[in-house]
MMTF fields as JSON, N, C-alpha, C and O atoms, coordinates in Angstrom:
{
  "mmtfVersion": "1.0.0",
  "mmtfProducer": "UNKNOWN",
  "numBonds": 391,
  "numAtoms": 392,
  "numGroups": 98,
  "numChains": 1,
  "numModels": 1,
  "chainsPerModel": [1],
  "groupsPerChain": [98],
  "chainIdList": ["A"],
  "bondAtomList": [4, 2, 8, 6, 12, 10, 16, 14, 20, 18, 24, 22, 28, 26, 32, 30, 36, 34, 40, 38, 44, 42, 48, 46, 52, 50, 56, 54, 60, 58, 64, 62, 68, 66, 72, 70, 76, 74, 80, 78, 84, 82, 88, 86, 92, 90, 96, 94, 100, 98, 104, 102, 108, 106, 112, 110, 116, 114, 120, 118, 124, 122, 128, 126, 132, 130, 136, 134, 140, 138, 144, 142, 148, 146, 152, 150, 156, 154, 160, 158, 164, 162, 168, 166, 172, 170, 176, 174, 180, 178, 184, 182, 188, 186, 192, 190, 196, 194, 200, 198, 204, 202, 208, 206, 212, 210, 216, 214, 220, 218, 224, 222, 228, 226, 232, 230, 236, 234, 240, 238, 244, 242, 248, 246, 252, 250, 256, 254, 260, 258, 264, 262, 268, 266, 272, 270, 276, 274, 280, 278, 284, 282, 288, 286, 292, 290, 296, 294, 300, 298, 304, 302, 308, 306, 312, 310, 316, 314, 320, 318, 324, 322, 328, 326, 332, 330, 336, 334, 340, 338, 344, 342, 348, 346, 352, 350, 356, 354, 360, 358, 364, 362, 368, 366, 372, 370, 376, 374, 380, 378, 384, 382, 388, 386],
  "bondOrderList": [1, 1, 1, 1, 1, 1, 1, 1, 1, 1, 1, 1, 1, 1, 1, 1, 1, 1, 1, 1, 1, 1, 1, 1, 1, 1, 1, 1, 1, 1, 1, 1, 1, 1, 1, 1, 1, 1, 1, 1, 1, 1, 1, 1, 1, 1, 1, 1, 1, 1, 1, 1, 1, 1, 1, 1, 1, 1, 1, 1, 1, 1, 1, 1, 1, 1, 1, 1, 1, 1, 1, 1, 1, 1, 1, 1, 1, 1, 1, 1, 1, 1, 1, 1, 1, 1, 1, 1, 1, 1, 1, 1, 1, 1, 1, 1, 1],
  "groupList": [{"groupName": "MET", "atomNameList": ["N", "CA", "C", "O"], "elementList": ["N", "C", "C", "O"], "formalChargeList": [0, 0, 0, 0], "bondAtomList": [1, 0, 2, 1, 3, 2], "bondOrderList": [1, 1, 2], "singleLetterCode": "M", "chemCompType": "L-PEPTIDE LINKING"}, {"groupName": "LYS", "atomNameList": ["N", "CA", "C", "O"], "elementList": ["N", "C", "C", "O"], "formalChargeList": [0, 0, 0, 0], "bondAtomList": [1, 0, 2, 1, 3, 2], "bondOrderList": [1, 1, 2], "singleLetterCode": "K", "chemCompType": "L-PEPTIDE LINKING"}, {"groupName": "TRP", "atomNameList": ["N", "CA", "C", "O"], "elementList": ["N", "C", "C", "O"], "formalChargeList": [0, 0, 0, 0], "bondAtomList": [1, 0, 2, 1, 3, 2], "bondOrderList": [1, 1, 2], "singleLetterCode": "W", "chemCompType": "L-PEPTIDE LINKING"}, {"groupName": "ILE", "atomNameList": ["N", "CA", "C", "O"], "elementList": ["N", "C", "C", "O"], "formalChargeList": [0, 0, 0, 0], "bondAtomList": [1, 0, 2, 1, 3, 2], "bondOrderList": [1, 1, 2], "singleLetterCode": "I", "chemCompType": "L-PEPTIDE LINKING"}, {"groupName": "ASN", "atomNameList": ["N", "CA", "C", "O"], "elementList": ["N", "C", "C", "O"], "formalChargeList": [0, 0, 0, 0], "bondAtomList": [1, 0, 2, 1, 3, 2], "bondOrderList": [1, 1, 2], "singleLetterCode": "N", "chemCompType": "L-PEPTIDE LINKING"}, {"groupName": "SER", "atomNameList": ["N", "CA", "C", "O"], "elementList": ["N", "C", "C", "O"], "formalChargeList": [0, 0, 0, 0], "bondAtomList": [1, 0, 2, 1, 3, 2], "bondOrderList": [1, 1, 2], "singleLetterCode": "S", "chemCompType": "L-PEPTIDE LINKING"}, {"groupName": "GLY", "atomNameList": ["N", "CA", "C", "O"], "elementList": ["N", "C", "C", "O"], "formalChargeList": [0, 0, 0, 0], "bondAtomList": [1, 0, 2, 1, 3, 2], "bondOrderList": [1, 1, 2], "singleLetterCode": "G", "chemCompType": "PEPTIDE LINKING"}, {"groupName": "LEU", "atomNameList": ["N", "CA", "C", "O"], "elementList": ["N", "C", "C", "O"], "formalChargeList": [0, 0, 0, 0], "bondAtomList": [1, 0, 2, 1, 3, 2], "bondOrderList": [1, 1, 2], "singleLetterCode": "L", "chemCompType": "L-PEPTIDE LINKING"}, {"groupName": "VAL", "atomNameList": ["N", "CA", "C", "O"], "elementList": ["N", "C", "C", "O"], "formalChargeList": [0, 0, 0, 0], "bondAtomList": [1, 0, 2, 1, 3, 2], "bondOrderList": [1, 1, 2], "singleLetterCode": "V", "chemCompType": "L-PEPTIDE LINKING"}, {"groupName": "CYS", "atomNameList": ["N", "CA", "C", "O"], "elementList": ["N", "C", "C", "O"], "formalChargeList": [0, 0, 0, 0], "bondAtomList": [1, 0, 2, 1, 3, 2], "bondOrderList": [1, 1, 2], "singleLetterCode": "C", "chemCompType": "L-PEPTIDE LINKING"}, {"groupName": "ALA", "atomNameList": ["N", "CA", "C", "O"], "elementList": ["N", "C", "C", "O"], "formalChargeList": [0, 0, 0, 0], "bondAtomList": [1, 0, 2, 1, 3, 2], "bondOrderList": [1, 1, 2], "singleLetterCode": "A", "chemCompType": "L-PEPTIDE LINKING"}, {"groupName": "TYR", "atomNameList": ["N", "CA", "C", "O"], "elementList": ["N", "C", "C", "O"], "formalChargeList": [0, 0, 0, 0], "bondAtomList": [1, 0, 2, 1, 3, 2], "bondOrderList": [1, 1, 2], "singleLetterCode": "Y", "chemCompType": "L-PEPTIDE LINKING"}, {"groupName": "ARG", "atomNameList": ["N", "CA", "C", "O"], "elementList": ["N", "C", "C", "O"], "formalChargeList": [0, 0, 0, 0], "bondAtomList": [1, 0, 2, 1, 3, 2], "bondOrderList": [1, 1, 2], "singleLetterCode": "R", "chemCompType": "L-PEPTIDE LINKING"}, {"groupName": "GLU", "atomNameList": ["N", "CA", "C", "O"], "elementList": ["N", "C", "C", "O"], "formalChargeList": [0, 0, 0, 0], "bondAtomList": [1, 0, 2, 1, 3, 2], "bondOrderList": [1, 1, 2], "singleLetterCode": "E", "chemCompType": "L-PEPTIDE LINKING"}, {"groupName": "GLN", "atomNameList": ["N", "CA", "C", "O"], "elementList": ["N", "C", "C", "O"], "formalChargeList": [0, 0, 0, 0], "bondAtomList": [1, 0, 2, 1, 3, 2], "bondOrderList": [1, 1, 2], "singleLetterCode": "Q", "chemCompType": "L-PEPTIDE LINKING"}, {"groupName": "THR", "atomNameList": ["N", "CA", "C", "O"], "elementList": ["N", "C", "C", "O"], "formalChargeList": [0, 0, 0, 0], "bondAtomList": [1, 0, 2, 1, 3, 2], "bondOrderList": [1, 1, 2], "singleLetterCode": "T", "chemCompType": "L-PEPTIDE LINKING"}, {"groupName": "ASP", "atomNameList": ["N", "CA", "C", "O"], "elementList": ["N", "C", "C", "O"], "formalChargeList": [0, 0, 0, 0], "bondAtomList": [1, 0, 2, 1, 3, 2], "bondOrderList": [1, 1, 2], "singleLetterCode": "D", "chemCompType": "L-PEPTIDE LINKING"}, {"groupName": "PHE", "atomNameList": ["N", "CA", "C", "O"], "elementList": ["N", "C", "C", "O"], "formalChargeList": [0, 0, 0, 0], "bondAtomList": [1, 0, 2, 1, 3, 2], "bondOrderList": [1, 1, 2], "singleLetterCode": "F", "chemCompType": "L-PEPTIDE LINKING"}, {"groupName": "PRO", "atomNameList": ["N", "CA", "C", "O"], "elementList": ["N", "C", "C", "O"], "formalChargeList": [0, 0, 0, 0], "bondAtomList": [1, 0, 2, 1, 3, 2], "bondOrderList": [1, 1, 2], "singleLetterCode": "P", "chemCompType": "L-PEPTIDE LINKING"}],
  "groupTypeList": [0, 1, 2, 3, 4, 5, 6, 7, 7, 8, 7, 3, 9, 3, 10, 7, 11, 7, 7, 2, 0, 6, 4, 6, 6, 12, 8, 13, 7, 14, 13, 1, 14, 7, 3, 7, 10, 13, 1, 15, 13, 13, 3, 15, 14, 7, 1, 1, 12, 4, 14, 14, 7, 14, 10, 13, 8, 4, 5, 7, 1, 4, 6, 7, 16, 10, 3, 13, 13, 12, 10, 12, 15, 13, 7, 6, 0, 3, 1, 13, 6, 13, 15, 17, 3, 14, 3, 3, 4, 13, 13, 7, 18, 1, 12, 1, 1, 18],
  "groupIdList": [1, 2, 3, 4, 5, 6, 7, 8, 9, 10, 11, 12, 13, 14, 15, 16, 17, 18, 19, 20, 21, 22, 23, 24, 25, 26, 27, 28, 29, 30, 31, 32, 33, 34, 35, 36, 37, 38, 39, 40, 41, 42, 43, 44, 45, 46, 47, 48, 49, 50, 51, 52, 53, 54, 55, 56, 57, 58, 59, 60, 61, 62, 63, 64, 65, 66, 67, 68, 69, 70, 71, 72, 73, 74, 75, 76, 77, 78, 79, 80, 81, 82, 83, 84, 85, 86, 87, 88, 89, 90, 91, 92, 93, 94, 95, 96, 97, 98],
  "secStructList": [7, 2, 2, 2, 2, 2, 2, 2, 2, 2, 2, 2, 2, 2, 2, 2, 2, 2, 2, 2, 2, 1, 6, 6, 1, 2, 2, 2, 2, 2, 2, 2, 2, 2, 2, 2, 2, 2, 2, 2, 2, 2, 2, 2, 2, 2, 2, 2, 2, 2, 2, 2, 2, 2, 2, 2, 2, 2, 2, 2, 2, 2, 7, 2, 2, 2, 2, 2, 2, 2, 2, 2, 2, 2, 2, 7, 7, 7, 7, 6, 6, 7, 7, 7, 7, 7, 7, 7, 7, 7, 7, 7, 7, 7, 7, 7, 7, 7],
  "xCoordList": [0.824, 0.0, 0.867, 0.52, 2.032, 2.921, 3.442, 3.587, 3.723, 4.262, 3.238, 3.579, 2.008, 0.944, 0.77, 0.666, 0.737, 0.602, 1.807, 1.649, 2.989, 4.198, 4.178, 4.532, 3.769, 3.682, 2.654, 2.892, 1.501, 0.466, 0.95, 0.677, 1.668, 2.2, 3.195, 3.179, 4.052, 5.017, 4.288, 4.655, 3.265, 2.502, 1.781, 1.717, 1.245, 0.579, 1.593, 1.306, 2.768, 3.809, 4.237, 4.426, 4.387, 4.754, 3.653, 3.933, 2.398, 1.281, 1.219, 0.979, 1.433, 1.429, 2.591, 2.434, 3.755, 4.9, 4.597, 4.872, 4.038, 3.708, 2.631, 2.652, 1.69, 0.64, 1.231, 0.81, 2.198, 2.756, 3.893, 3.946, 4.794, 6.008, 6.082, 6.919, 5.243, 5.354, 4.863, 4.462, 4.899, 4.455, 2.961, 2.137, 2.621, 1.23, 0.804, -0.392, 1.751, 1.436, 1.141, 1.045, 1.001, 0.641, 1.698, 1.358, 2.956, 4.031, 3.97, 4.069, 3.808, 3.716, 2.454, 2.468, 1.373, 0.13, 0.31, -0.165, 0.993, 1.232, 2.109, 1.868, 3.118, 3.971, 3.161, 3.32, 2.302, 1.468, 0.494, 0.221, -0.031, -0.95, -0.239, -0.822, 1.01, 1.79, 2.054, 1.936, 2.406, 2.645, 1.363, 1.392, 0.245, -1.047, -1.375, -1.846, -1.13, -1.404, -0.524, -0.999, 0.754, 1.654, 1.192, 1.167, 0.829, 0.395, -0.926, -1.131, -1.818, -3.078, -2.84, -3.48, -1.92, -1.577, -0.955, -1.276, -0.074, 0.564, -0.477, -0.411, -1.422, -2.48, -3.334, -3.716, -3.636, -4.427, -3.702, -4.314, -2.406, -1.628, -1.576, -1.684, -1.412, -1.359, -2.701, -2.737, -3.802, -5.121, -5.32, -5.866, -4.868, -4.977, -4.153, -4.605, -2.946, -2.083, -2.71, -2.657, -3.308, -3.97, -5.14, -5.358, -5.889, -7.004, -6.496, -7.095, -5.382, -4.814, -4.341, -4.566, -3.689, -3.219, -4.387, -4.328, -5.441, -6.617, -7.269, -7.706, -7.335, -7.887, -7.031, -7.558, -5.715, -4.813, -4.982, -4.988, -5.117, -5.327, -6.624, -6.658, -7.693, -8.976, -8.873, -9.447, -8.142, -7.962, -7.197, -7.533, -6.172, -5.391, -6.197, -6.022, -7.072, -7.88, -8.968, -9.276, -9.549, -10.744, -10.485, -11.242, -9.443, -9.273, -7.916, -6.912, -7.906, -6.649, -5.911, -4.711, -6.62, -5.976, -4.845, -3.776, -5.078, -4.045, -2.844, -1.7, -3.096, -1.998, -1.199, 0.031, -1.912, -1.237, -0.399, 0.725, -0.93, -0.189, 1.071, 2.132, 0.961, 2.136, 3.184, 4.377, 2.741, 3.677, 4.398, 5.588, 3.691, 4.318, 5.324, 6.447, 4.93, 5.796, 6.943, 8.08, 6.66, 7.695, 8.54, 9.73, 7.964, 8.696, 9.088, 9.843, 8.578, 8.918, 8.319, 8.866, 7.207, 6.58, 5.732, 5.247, 5.569, 4.742, 3.771, 3.973, 2.699, 1.71, 2.233, 3.154, 1.631, 1.991, 1.574, 0.445, 2.488, 2.209, 2.576, 2.477, 2.997, 3.405, 4.9, 5.651, 5.31, 6.725, 7.147, 6.493, 8.227, 8.738, 9.836, 10.803, 9.686, 10.685, 11.162, 10.366, 12.459, 13.037, 13.842, 14.709, 13.557, 14.263, 15.207, 14.805, 16.465, 17.483, 17.966, 18.445, 17.839, 18.327, 19.73, 19.933, 20.671, 22.049, 22.412, 22.184, 22.972, 23.412, 24.776, 25.675, 24.913, 26.192, 27.151, 26.745, 28.42, 29.381, 29.466, 29.435, 29.572, 29.649, 31.009, 32.047, 30.955, 32.209, 32.899, 32.264, 34.196, 34.966, 35.161, 35.438, 35.015, 35.218, 36.708, 37.457, 37.131, 38.589, 39.025, 40.199],
  "yCoordList": [-1.198, 0.0, 1.26, 2.269, 1.18, 2.34, 2.666, 3.835, 1.634, 1.852, 2.506, 3.353, 2.118, 2.719, 4.189, 5.039, 4.491, 5.885, 6.719, 7.852, 6.162, 6.878, 7.119, 8.201, 6.12, 6.265, 7.308, 8.115, 7.288, 8.302, 9.703, 10.663, 9.819, 11.119, 11.644, 12.827, 10.766, 11.166, 11.586, 12.587, 10.837, 11.192, 12.531, 13.322, 12.782, 14.071, 15.205, 16.266, 14.989, 16.025, 16.31, 17.466, 15.271, 15.449, 16.193, 17.078, 15.83, 16.496, 17.975, 18.822, 18.291, 19.698, 20.47, 21.623, 19.831, 20.492, 20.814, 21.918, 19.855, 20.085, 21.152, 21.924, 21.198, 22.216, 23.612, 24.542, 23.753, 25.08, 25.423, 26.539, 24.491, 24.81, 24.184, 24.582, 23.238, 22.505, 23.292, 24.45, 22.651, 23.246, 23.578, 22.687, 24.849, 25.275, 25.485, 25.573, 25.568, 25.757, 27.212, 28.067, 27.461, 28.807, 29.854, 30.982, 29.503, 30.459, 30.885, 32.07, 29.918, 30.232, 31.036, 31.925, 30.727, 31.468, 32.938, 33.818, 33.207, 34.595, 35.32, 36.489, 34.645, 35.254, 35.593, 36.668, 34.68, 34.908, 36.059, 36.838, 36.168, 37.266, 38.616, 39.602, 38.673, 39.913, 40.284, 41.449, 39.304, 39.557, 40.039, 40.951, 39.427, 39.828, 41.269, 42.024, 41.663, 43.037, 44.022, 45.081, 43.685, 44.561, 44.704, 45.809, 43.594, 43.627, 44.385, 45.091, 44.242, 44.967, 46.469, 47.232, 46.898, 48.314, 48.811, 49.903, 48.012, 48.384, 48.515, 49.437, 47.597, 47.644, 48.888, 49.531, 49.231, 50.438, 51.685, 52.554, 51.773, 52.92, 52.961, 54.035, 51.809, 51.78, 52.149, 52.808, 51.739, 52.117, 53.627, 54.248, 54.211, 55.664, 56.384, 57.369, 55.884, 56.478, 56.348, 57.281, 55.18, 54.978, 55.939, 56.45, 56.186, 57.131, 58.54, 59.262, 58.928, 60.247, 60.353, 61.368, 59.311, 59.313, 59.33, 60.001, 58.595, 58.587, 59.964, 60.416, 60.63, 61.986, 62.938, 63.811, 62.772, 63.618, 63.352, 64.291, 62.091, 61.738, 62.353, 62.932, 62.229, 62.821, 64.327, 64.918, 64.942, 66.391, 66.786, 67.774, 66.015, 66.328, 66.083, 66.792, 65.086, 64.798, 65.839, 66.189, 66.335, 67.174, 68.666, 69.449, 69.081, 70.514, 71.009, 70.303, 72.239, 72.845, 73.461, 73.724, 73.692, 74.305, 73.431, 73.935, 72.148, 71.244, 71.199, 71.163, 71.202, 71.187, 72.48, 72.468, 73.59, 74.881, 74.937, 75.438, 74.433, 74.429, 73.583, 73.98, 72.426, 71.564, 72.264, 72.214, 72.907, 73.591, 74.706, 74.93, 75.398, 76.498, 75.978, 76.476, 74.992, 74.549, 73.669, 73.847, 72.725, 71.776, 72.243, 71.933, 72.968, 73.366, 74.839, 75.28, 75.603, 77.016, 77.857, 78.905, 77.417, 78.142, 79.29, 79.241, 80.322, 81.461, 81.754, 81.343, 82.484, 82.856, 84.006, 84.724, 84.157, 85.263, 86.563, 86.689, 87.519, 88.806, 88.862, 89.925, 87.744, 87.743, 88.008, 87.775, 88.494, 88.709, 87.76, 87.673, 87.061, 86.105, 86.767, 87.283, 86.753, 87.33, 86.222, 85.572, 86.021, 84.989, 85.665, 86.494, 85.313, 85.892, 84.845, 83.73, 85.223, 84.313, 84.864, 85.996, 84.069, 84.467, 83.924, 82.719, 84.811, 84.409, 84.823, 85.961, 83.896, 84.238, 84.901, 84.414, 86.007, 86.706, 85.956, 85.395, 85.942, 85.256, 85.966, 87.194, 85.174, 85.756, 86.392, 85.872, 87.542, 88.261, 87.639, 87.214, 87.605, 87.113, 88.232, 89.373, 87.894, 88.919, 89.099, 88.131, 90.389, 90.645, 90.325, 90.484],
  "zCoordList": [0.0, 0.0, 0.0, -0.614, 0.719, 0.749, -0.646, -1.002, -1.43, -2.781, -3.692, -4.517, -3.541, -4.375, -4.012, -4.897, -2.728, -2.29, -2.736, -3.191, -2.606, -3.027, -4.545, -5.011, -5.292, -6.752, -7.152, -8.051, -6.478, -6.771, -6.41, -7.131, -5.297, -4.891, -5.924, -6.263, -6.417, -7.449, -8.725, -9.34, -9.128, -10.328, -10.165, -11.107, -8.984, -8.724, -8.787, -9.342, -8.226, -8.271, -9.707, -10.084, -10.495, -11.902, -12.653, -13.461, -12.381, -13.05, -12.671, -13.53, -11.395, -10.963, -11.58, -11.979, -11.656, -12.279, -13.741, -14.21, -14.447, -15.856, -16.008, -16.966, -15.067, -15.115, -14.977, -15.665, -14.094, -13.844, -14.801, -15.318, -15.04, -15.782, -17.17, -17.98, -17.448, -18.702, -19.9, -19.78, -21.053, -22.301, -22.198, -21.997, -22.336, -22.213, -20.777, -20.501, -19.85, -18.439, -18.109, -18.989, -16.834, -16.365, -16.689, -17.043, -16.575, -16.862, -18.325, -18.641, -19.202, -20.63, -20.928, -21.78, -20.233, -20.413, -20.049, -20.766, -18.939, -18.537, -19.55, -19.852, -20.072, -21.093, -22.343, -22.921, -22.749, -23.943, -23.71, -24.623, -22.486, -22.189, -22.236, -22.686, -21.778, -21.869, -23.325, -23.704, -24.126, -25.551, -26.218, -27.044, -25.859, -26.417, -26.061, -26.912, -24.81, -24.388, -25.156, -25.566, -25.354, -26.115, -27.56, -28.102, -28.177, -29.575, -29.721, -30.709, -28.744, -28.788, -28.725, -29.449, -27.86, -27.757, -29.065, -29.533, -29.646, -30.91, -32.032, -32.845, -32.066, -33.086, -32.9, -33.878, -31.656, -31.385, -31.887, -32.508, -31.62, -32.087, -33.61, -34.202, -34.247, -35.709, -36.327, -37.366, -35.711, -36.214, -36.123, -37.035, -35.008, -34.843, -35.911, -36.495, -36.16, -37.185, -38.569, -39.37, -38.85, -40.139, -40.321, -41.419, -39.257, -39.339, -39.647, -40.444, -39.006, -39.275, -40.718, -41.378, -41.201, -42.587, -43.57, -44.601, -43.25, -44.124, -44.165, -45.224, -43.016, -42.981, -43.806, -44.495, -43.739, -44.517, -46.015, -46.812, -46.399, -47.804, -48.309, -49.395, -47.523, -47.922, -48.062, -48.977, -47.153, -47.209, -48.472, -49.124, -48.809, -50.007, -51.285, -52.276, -51.262, -52.44, -52.651, -53.79, -51.578, -51.687, -51.604, -52.178, -50.909, -50.716, -51.156, -51.06, -51.642, -52.055, -50.874, -50.959, -49.776, -48.614, -48.076, -47.734, -48.003, -47.484, -48.423, -47.969, -49.712, -50.676, -50.581, -50.619, -50.457, -50.326, -49.058, -49.078, -47.971, -46.711, -46.826, -46.346, -47.455, -47.649, -48.518, -48.218, -49.581, -50.473, -49.733, -49.951, -48.868, -48.129, -47.099, -47.022, -46.319, -45.224, -45.7, -45.264, -46.588, -46.969, -48.144, -48.204, -49.06, -50.252, -50.252, -51.118, -49.285, -49.196, -50.312, -50.654, -50.883, -51.984, -51.43, -50.299, -52.261, -51.891, -53.02, -54.163, -52.669, -53.677, -54.519, -54.13, -55.658, -56.534, -55.843, -55.368, -55.793, -55.181, -53.703, -53.089, -53.119, -51.717, -51.623, -52.57, -50.473, -50.21, -49.102, -48.062, -49.326, -48.356, -47.551, -48.111, -46.247, -45.358, -44.431, -43.754, -44.412, -43.545, -42.458, -42.738, -41.231, -40.095, -39.546, -39.216, -39.454, -38.94, -37.615, -37.535, -36.594, -35.27, -35.08, -34.928, -35.092, -34.849, -33.438, -33.027, -32.718, -31.377, -31.472, -32.157, -30.78, -30.759, -29.86, -28.842, -30.227, -29.357, -28.006, -27.923, -26.976, -25.622, -25.419, -25.83, -24.765, -24.492, -23.283, -22.318, -23.377, -22.25, -21.257, -21.626, -20.004, -18.958, -18.724, -18.588, -18.679, -18.464, -17.052, -16.717]
}
């Protein structure tokens, strides 16, 4: 009877070890849940970025204001009859104290 109880105890210990540490156990489940949470956050950020890009595409397709703004900021273009003034802030060299 002692051998049967000892054998059952060993089998229970092995089963518990596999449940916690084995392939598909609790440790692996927690790791997978962390990865899932990270990927879900990444997908949310990418969806938000896609919505912003889609809004920008629609704006560029439908309105000239967005195109004009892009031409002014990125290409430095100006309208006919406008004057472009560029202000350059140069820092003066600091004087050395005698």
